[in-house]
C-alpha positions as CSV (number, residue, x, y, z in Angstrom):
1,M,0.0,0.0,0.0
2,T,1.3,3.4,-0.9
3,Q,2.0,6.2,1.7
4,S,-0.9,8.2,0.3
5,L,-3.4,5.3,0.6
6,E,-2.2,4.7,4.2
7,D,-2.9,8.3,5.0
8,Y,-6.4,8.1,3.6
9,L,-7.1,4.9,5.5
10,E,-5.7,6.4,8.7
11,M,-7.8,9.5,8.2
12,V,-11.0,7.5,7.7
13,S,-10.2,5.8,11.0
14,F,-9.7,9.0,12.8
15,L,-12.9,10.5,11.4
16,A,-14.8,7.4,12.2
17,D,-13.9,7.9,15.9
18,E,-15.7,11.2,15.7
19,G,-18.8,9.9,13.8
20,E,-19.8,9.6,10.2
21,V,-17.1,9.9,7.6
22,R,-17.8,11.9,4.5
23,V,-15.7,12.6,1.4
24,T,-15.7,16.4,2.2
25,D,-14.3,15.7,5.7
26,I,-11.5,13.6,4.3
27,A,-10.7,16.2,1.7
28,S,-10.7,19.0,4.2
29,R,-8.5,17.2,6.8
30,L,-5.9,16.1,4.2
31,A,-6.1,19.4,2.3
32,V,-6.8,17.6,-1.0
33,S,-9.5,17.8,-3.6
34,K,-12.7,15.7,-3.5
35,P,-11.8,14.0,-6.8
36,S,-8.5,12.9,-5.2
37,V,-10.3,11.4,-2.2
38,L,-12.8,9.6,-4.5
39,T,-9.9,8.1,-6.5
40,A,-8.2,6.9,-3.3
41,L,-11.4,5.5,-1.8
42,K,-12.0,3.5,-5.0
43,V,-8.7,1.8,-4.6
44,L,-9.2,1.2,-0.9
45,E,-12.7,-0.2,-1.7
46,E,-11.2,-2.5,-4.4
47,Q,-8.7,-3.8,-1.8
48,G,-11.6,-4.6,0.6
49,L,-10.6,-2.0,3.2
50,I,-13.6,0.4,3.0
51,E,-17.2,0.5,1.9
52,H,-18.4,3.6,0.1
53,E,-21.5,4.4,-1.9
54,R,-21.5,7.6,-3.8
55,Y,-22.9,10.6,-1.8
56,R,-23.0,8.4,1.3
57,T,-20.6,7.9,4.2
58,V,-17.4,5.9,4.2
59,R,-17.0,2.9,6.5
60,L,-14.1,0.7,7.3
61,T,-14.4,-3.0,6.7
62,P,-13.1,-5.3,9.4
63,A,-9.9,-5.7,7.4
64,G,-9.7,-2.0,6.9
65,A,-10.2,-1.3,10.6
66,A,-7.4,-3.8,11.4
67,Q,-5.0,-2.2,9.0
68,A,-5.9,1.3,10.1
69,A,-5.3,0.3,13.7
70,E,-1.8,-1.0,12.8
71,I,-1.0,2.3,11.0
72,R,-2.3,4.4,14.0
73,D,-0.4,2.3,16.5
74,R,2.8,2.7,14.5
75,H,2.2,6.4,14.2
76,S,1.5,6.8,17.9
77,F,4.5,4.8,19.0
78,L,6.8,6.8,16.7
79,T,5.4,10.1,17.9
80,G,6.0,9.0,21.5
81,F,9.5,7.7,20.8
82,L,10.5,11.0,19.1
83,Q,9.0,13.1,21.8
84,D,9.8,11.1,24.9
85,I,13.0,9.4,24.0
86,V,14.6,11.6,21.4
87,G,13.3,14.8,23.0
88,V,11.9,16.7,20.0
89,S,8.9,19.0,20.3
90,A,5.4,17.6,20.0
91,E,4.9,19.3,16.7
92,T,8.1,18.0,15.2
93,A,7.5,14.5,16.6
94,E,4.0,14.5,15.0
95,K,5.4,15.6,11.6
96,D,8.4,13.3,11.6
97,A,6.4,10.3,12.9
98,C,4.0,10.7,9.9
99,K,6.9,10.5,7.5
100,M,8.7,7.7,9.4
101,E,5.7,5.4,9.7
102,H,5.7,4.9,6.0
103,L,9.4,4.7,5.4
104,L,10.8,2.4,8.1
105,S,11.0,-1.2,7.3
106,E,9.1,-3.6,9.6
107,E,12.5,-4.9,10.8
108,T,13.8,-1.5,11.8
109,F,10.5,-0.6,13.4
110,K,10.5,-3.8,15.5
111,K,14.1,-3.2,16.6
112,I,13.3,0.4,17.7
113,K,10.3,-0.9,19.6
114,A,12.2,-3.7,21.3
115,L,15.0,-1.2,22.2
116,V,12.5,1.2,23.8
117,N,10.7,-1.6,25.6
118,T,14.1,-2.8,27.0
119,K,14.9,0.7,28.3
120,K,11.5,1.0,30.0
121,K,12.2,-2.2,32.1
């Protein structure tokens, strides 16, 4: 899955926490056009991660909810790592975590997580 599609899936998950998810809400939060959102949603729907009927709300499928949870957990961990362990500002941690969550290999991510968990003990 591309970084962009992960961002869309993550945003659908965040918005679902607040209530109904509409295309306009996704476009507004990600600062993209509605056609861009519709294009991404079509791909996510083809992958079985969301359900969306035109002019209606967007819903995560169970598979989509699981994948969105993984993305959100990774983002949250990296934000905390950067802020609490590395010592960068909350704003910088948020921005950098968003970039890192897509670029780090699973191996590197697991090693960082294990290192942090070891230091906490």
